N, C-alpha and C positions, 0 to 999 in steps of 0.2 A: 504494500500500500504506500509506503514511504516513497518508493521509486516513482510510482504513478503520480503522486502529488508533486514531486519534484519536476517531473516532465511537464506538468501543466502550470508550474509556477505558484503553487499554493502550499501552505504549511499543513502539517498533519492536524494541528489543532483546528484550523479552518475547515478542513474536510470533516472532522468528527462533529464539529458544531453544526455544519450544514446537514450532515446525515441525521443528527438528532432532531433537527427542525423539520426536514423534508423527507426523511427516510421512509416513512410508512405511507407516503402519498403517491398516488399515480398522477399522470400528467393533467387530467381533468381537475383534480382537486387543487393542484398548484395553480392552475388557471383561475379557478373559482376564488381562491384566496387572494390572488393578485387583483382580480376584479373587485373584490370586497374592499381591499386596501385602497384602490383607486377611488371607489365611491365614497369611502370614509373620508379620504383627503378632500374630495370635492365638497362634501357636506360640511366639513369643518371650515373650509374657505368660504362657503356660502354663509355660514353662521357668523363668521368674523366680519364679512362684508356688511351684513345686516345689523350686527350689534354695535359696530363702531359708530355710526351716526347717532344711534340711540344713546350711547355713552356720552358722546360729545354734547348732545342736547341736554341730557340730565346734568352733566357738569356745569353747563352754562346756566341752566335754570337755578341750580343750587348756589352758584357763585354770584349771580346778579340778582337773585331773588325773584325771578320771573316764575309765575305760576300759571295755572289754568285761567285764573281771573284776568290776566293780562291779555290773553288771546281772545277772551269773550268780550272784554271792554273795547278792544280795538275794532271789532266788527260793527 
């Protein structure tokens, strides 16, 4: 095994770590796991994009004392 790892430029520890993580999976399971990771990454980015303006508005309201009454009175 050590010779095979050396031929491919990876350490024995990297191989055993990879085997522990993916050893019992077939190709379709690895593909599903990759798809789930991609979707999770997309959802986290979507949440961050939506929560950032909300955080900024909340901070501005708390800093300057603007509340709901300000928006109602302005109309």
